[in-house]
C-alpha positions in Angstrom: 89.0 -36.7 49.7 89.3 -35.2 47.0 93.1 -35.7 45.9 94.7 -31.9 45.1 97.0 -31.4 42.3 99.5 -28.1 42.2 98.4 -26.1 39.6 100.9 -25.9 36.3 102.5 -23.6 34.2 101.9 -23.3 31.4 104.6 -22.1 28.9 104.6 -20.5 25.3 106.2 -22.7 23.2 109.3 -20.8 21.7 111.0 -20.8 18.4 114.4 -21.4 18.5 117.4 -20.9 15.8 117.5 -23.0 12.4 120.0 -25.9 13.1 121.3 -24.4 9.4 123.1 -22.0 9.7 122.6 -19.0 6.9 123.3 -18.7 3.7 124.2 -22.8 4.0 121.5 -24.8 1.8 120.3 -27.7 3.8 121.3 -30.0 1.2 125.2 -28.7 2.3 124.7 -28.6 5.3 123.6 -32.5 5.0 126.6 -33.5 2.6 129.2 -32.4 4.6 128.1 -34.7 7.7 127.9 -37.9 4.9 129.8 -40.4 3.6 130.3 -42.9 0.9 128.8 -46.4 1.0 132.3 -47.3 -0.3 134.1 -44.8 2.2 132.1 -46.6 5.2 132.6 -50.0 3.6 136.0 -49.7 4.1 136.7 -47.8 7.6 134.1 -50.9 8.2 136.3 -53.7 7.1 139.5 -51.9 7.5 138.0 -52.0 11.5 137.1 -55.6 10.9 140.5 -56.7 9.8 142.1 -54.6 13.0 140.4 -56.8 15.2 141.0 -59.7 13.3 144.5 -58.8 13.6 144.6 -58.0 16.8 143.2 -62.2 18.1 
């Protein structure tokens, strides 16, 4: 008794629009969504202080 598998339809891969808007460089896009290390740790330290204040 042989197993029978349904035929799978092969769909062609489609190319999507790029995530970066036209006219804006990748670097500008990345820099707009990042923070400096100093800013990150300042926020982190502030959150830790708030957590200790709530104890």
